[in-house]
DSSP file (Angstrom, degrees, kcal/mol; ACC not computed):
  #  RESIDUE AA STRUCTURE BP1 BP2  ACC     N-H-->O    O-->H-N    N-H-->O    O-->H-N    TCO  KAPPA ALPHA  PHI   PSI    X-CA   Y-CA   Z-CA
    1    1 A M              0   0    0      0, 0.0     2,-0.4     0, 0.0     0, 0.0   0.000 360.0 360.0 360.0 134.0   24.8    1.9   -5.9
    2    2 A T        -     0   0    0      0, 0.0     2,-0.5     0, 0.0     0, 0.0  -0.823 360.0-149.5 -99.5 133.6   24.4    1.4   -9.6
    3    3 A V        -     0   0    0     -2,-0.4     0, 0.0     4,-0.0     0, 0.0  -0.889  20.6-119.4-104.9 129.8   21.1    0.4  -11.0
    4    4 A S    >   -     0   0    0     -2,-0.5     3,-1.7     1,-0.1    -1,-0.0  -0.316  19.6-122.9 -62.2 146.3   21.0   -1.7  -14.1
    5    5 A S  T 3  S+     0   0    0      1,-0.3    -1,-0.1     3,-0.0    -2,-0.0   0.692 111.5  63.3 -65.9 -16.4   19.1   -0.1  -17.0
    6    6 A S  T 3  S+     0   0    0      2,-0.0     2,-0.3     0, 0.0    -1,-0.3   0.588  93.6  76.8 -83.5  -9.2   16.9   -3.1  -17.1
    7    7 A L    <   -     0   0    0     -3,-1.7     2,-0.3     2,-0.0    -4,-0.0  -0.729  62.4-171.1-100.1 151.8   15.6   -2.3  -13.6
    8    8 A S        -     0   0    0     -2,-0.3    -4,-0.0     1,-0.1    -3,-0.0  -0.992  30.7-141.7-141.1 147.9   13.1    0.3  -12.8
    9    9 A A  S    S+     0   0    0     -2,-0.3     2,-0.3     2,-0.0    -1,-0.1   0.626  91.6  60.0 -79.2 -13.3   11.7    1.9   -9.7
   10   10 A F        -     0   0    0     -3,-0.0     2,-0.4     0, 0.0    -2,-0.0  -0.882  64.9-165.2-119.7 148.7    8.3    2.0  -11.3
   11   11 A V        -     0   0    0     -2,-0.3     5,-0.1     2,-0.0    -2,-0.0  -0.982  33.1-103.9-130.2 140.8    6.1   -0.7  -12.7
   12   12 A E    >   -     0   0    0     -2,-0.4     3,-2.3     1,-0.1     4,-0.5  -0.401  35.8-119.1 -59.6 138.4    3.1   -0.5  -15.0
   13   13 A P  G >  S+     0   0    0      0, 0.0     3,-1.1     0, 0.0     4,-0.4   0.834 113.1  58.3 -52.2 -35.7   -0.1   -0.9  -12.9
   14   14 A A  G 3  S+     0   0    0      1,-0.2     3,-0.2     2,-0.1     4,-0.1   0.703 106.6  49.5 -68.2 -17.4   -1.1   -4.0  -14.9
   15   15 A L  G X> S+     0   0    0     -3,-2.3     3,-1.4     1,-0.2     4,-0.6   0.422  79.4  97.3-101.5   0.1    2.2   -5.7  -14.0
   16   16 A V  H X> S+     0   0    0     -3,-1.1     3,-1.7    -4,-0.5     4,-1.7   0.886  77.9  60.3 -57.2 -40.6    2.1   -5.1  -10.2
   17   17 A G  H 34 S+     0   0    0     -4,-0.4    -1,-0.3     1,-0.3    -2,-0.1   0.727 100.2  56.0 -61.9 -21.9    0.7   -8.6   -9.6
   18   18 A E  H <4 S+     0   0    0     -3,-1.4    -1,-0.3     1,-0.1    -2,-0.2   0.652 113.8  39.8 -81.4 -15.7    3.8  -10.1  -11.2
   19   19 A R  H << S+     0   0    0     -3,-1.7     2,-0.3    -4,-0.6    -2,-0.2   0.644 112.2  51.2-107.7 -19.9    6.1   -8.2   -8.7
   20   20 A L  S  < S-     0   0    0     -4,-1.7    -1,-0.0     1,-0.1     0, 0.0  -0.796  86.3 -98.2-121.5 159.7    4.2   -8.4   -5.4
   21   21 A V    >>  -     0   0    0     -2,-0.3     4,-2.3     1,-0.1     3,-0.6  -0.412  50.7-101.7 -67.4 155.5    2.6  -11.1   -3.2
   22   22 A P  H 3> S+     0   0    0      0, 0.0     4,-2.3     0, 0.0     5,-0.2   0.840 118.9  53.5 -53.1 -42.3   -1.2  -11.2   -3.8
   23   23 A V  H 3> S+     0   0    0      1,-0.2     4,-1.6     2,-0.2     5,-0.1   0.903 113.6  43.0 -63.8 -39.2   -2.2   -9.3   -0.7
   24   24 A L  H <> S+     0   0    0     -3,-0.6     4,-2.7     2,-0.2    -1,-0.2   0.866 110.2  56.2 -73.0 -35.7    0.1   -6.4   -1.6
   25   25 A A  H  X S+     0   0    0     -4,-2.3     4,-2.5     1,-0.2    -2,-0.2   0.901 107.6  49.4 -61.8 -40.3   -0.9   -6.4   -5.2
   26   26 A R  H  X S+     0   0    0     -4,-2.3     4,-2.4    -5,-0.2    -1,-0.2   0.902 111.3  49.7 -65.0 -40.2   -4.6   -6.0   -4.1
   27   27 A R  H  X S+     0   0    0     -4,-1.6     4,-2.4     2,-0.2    -2,-0.2   0.922 112.1  46.8 -64.6 -44.0   -3.7   -3.1   -1.9
   28   28 A V  H  X S+     0   0    0     -4,-2.7     4,-2.7     2,-0.2     5,-0.2   0.921 112.2  50.3 -64.6 -43.3   -1.7   -1.4   -4.6
   29   29 A A  H  X S+     0   0    0     -4,-2.5     4,-2.2     1,-0.2    -2,-0.2   0.913 112.4  47.4 -61.1 -42.7   -4.5   -1.9   -7.1
   30   30 A A  H  X S+     0   0    0     -4,-2.4     4,-2.5     2,-0.2    -1,-0.2   0.895 112.1  50.1 -66.0 -39.9   -7.1   -0.5   -4.7
   31   31 A A  H  X S+     0   0    0     -4,-2.4     4,-2.5     2,-0.2    -2,-0.2   0.915 111.2  48.0 -65.1 -43.1   -4.9    2.5   -3.9
   32   32 A L  H  X S+     0   0    0     -4,-2.7     4,-2.2     2,-0.2    -2,-0.2   0.908 113.0  48.1 -65.1 -41.4   -4.4    3.3   -7.6
   33   33 A A  H  X S+     0   0    0     -4,-2.2     4,-1.4    -5,-0.2    -2,-0.2   0.923 112.6  48.7 -64.4 -43.7   -8.1    3.0   -8.3
   34   34 A A  H  <>S+     0   0    0     -4,-2.5     5,-2.6     1,-0.2     4,-0.5   0.916 111.1  49.9 -63.3 -43.3   -8.9    5.2   -5.4
   35   35 A R  H ><5S+     0   0    0     -4,-2.5     3,-1.3     1,-0.2    -1,-0.2   0.924 108.7  52.0 -61.9 -43.8   -6.4    7.8   -6.4
   36   36 A A  H 3<5S+     0   0    0     -4,-2.2    -1,-0.2     1,-0.3    -2,-0.2   0.809 113.8  44.9 -61.9 -29.5   -7.7    7.9  -10.0
   37   37 A E  T 3<5S-     0   0    0     -4,-1.4    -1,-0.3    -3,-0.2    -2,-0.2   0.401 114.5-116.7 -95.7   1.1  -11.2    8.5   -8.6
   38   38 A G  T < 5S+     0   0    0     -3,-1.3     2,-0.2    -4,-0.5    -3,-0.2   0.868  79.2  98.7  68.4  37.9  -10.1   11.1   -6.1
   39   39 A R  S   <S-     0   0    0     -5,-2.6    -1,-0.2    -6,-0.1     2,-0.2  -0.800  70.4-107.1-139.6-179.8  -11.0    9.1   -3.0
   40   40 A T        -     0   0    0     -2,-0.2     2,-0.4    12,-0.1    12,-0.1  -0.663  26.7-145.0-105.4 169.2   -9.6    6.9   -0.3
   41   41 A A        -     0   0    0     -2,-0.2     2,-0.5    10,-0.1     7,-0.0  -0.998   4.6-157.7-137.1 141.2  -10.0    3.1    0.0
   42   42 A E        -     0   0    0      7,-0.5     7,-3.5    -2,-0.4     2,-0.4  -0.974  11.0-164.1-116.9 132.8  -10.3    0.9    3.0
   43   43 A L  E     -A   48   0A   0     -2,-0.5     2,-0.5     5,-0.3     5,-0.2  -0.932   6.6-168.3-115.7 139.6   -9.4   -2.8    2.7
   44   44 A R  E >  S-A   47   0A   0      3,-2.8     3,-1.4    -2,-0.4    -2,-0.0  -0.987  81.7 -14.4-125.7 121.3  -10.4   -5.5    5.2
   45   45 A E  T 3  S-     0   0    0     -2,-0.5    -1,-0.1     1,-0.3     3,-0.1   0.853 131.5 -53.0  54.0  37.3   -8.7   -8.9    4.7
   46   46 A G  T 3  S+     0   0    0      1,-0.2     2,-0.4   -23,-0.0    -1,-0.3   0.556 115.9 112.3  81.0   8.7   -7.6   -7.7    1.2
   47   47 A V  E <  S-A   44   0A   0     -3,-1.4    -3,-2.8   -17,-0.0    -1,-0.2  -0.953  71.7-114.8-118.5 133.1  -11.1   -6.7    0.1
   48   48 A V  E     -A   43   0A   0     -2,-0.4    -5,-0.3    -5,-0.2    -7,-0.0  -0.435  24.0-137.8 -65.1 132.1  -12.2   -3.1   -0.6
   49   49 A V    >   -     0   0    0     -7,-3.5     3,-1.1    -2,-0.2    -7,-0.5  -0.836  23.6-127.9 -91.4 113.7  -14.9   -2.0    1.9
   50   50 A P  T 3  S-     0   0    0      0, 0.0    -9,-0.0     0, 0.0    -7,-0.0  -0.375  82.6  -4.7 -66.1 137.2  -17.5    0.0   -0.1
   51   51 A D  T 3  S-     0   0    0      1,-0.2   -10,-0.1    -2,-0.1     2,-0.0   0.859  85.7-167.2  50.6  44.0  -18.3    3.4    1.2
   52   52 A A    <   -     0   0    0     -3,-1.1     2,-0.5   -12,-0.1    -1,-0.2  -0.357  10.0-141.1 -62.4 139.5  -16.1    3.0    4.2
   53   53 A V        -     0   0    0     -2,-0.0     2,-0.4   -11,-0.0    -1,-0.1  -0.905   9.4-146.3-107.0 128.5  -16.7    5.7    6.8
   54   54 A W              0   0    0     -2,-0.5     0, 0.0     1,-0.2     0, 0.0  -0.732 360.0 360.0 -92.8 139.3  -13.7    7.1    8.7
   55   55 A G              0   0    0     -2,-0.4    -1,-0.2     0, 0.0     0, 0.0   0.436 360.0 360.0 148.1 360.0  -14.1    8.2   12.3
């Protein structure tokens, strides 16, 4: 399969909302923020749960 040079497998984080439905865009944004901060993130109904405890 040939990929056009105008297409990319990666998208700038600020442009994610233009490519995904809102619920997925929120998840990706939360994941990127958590990764940058060296932590995990839990979302419930598309909202980040502060200080979520796993277990």
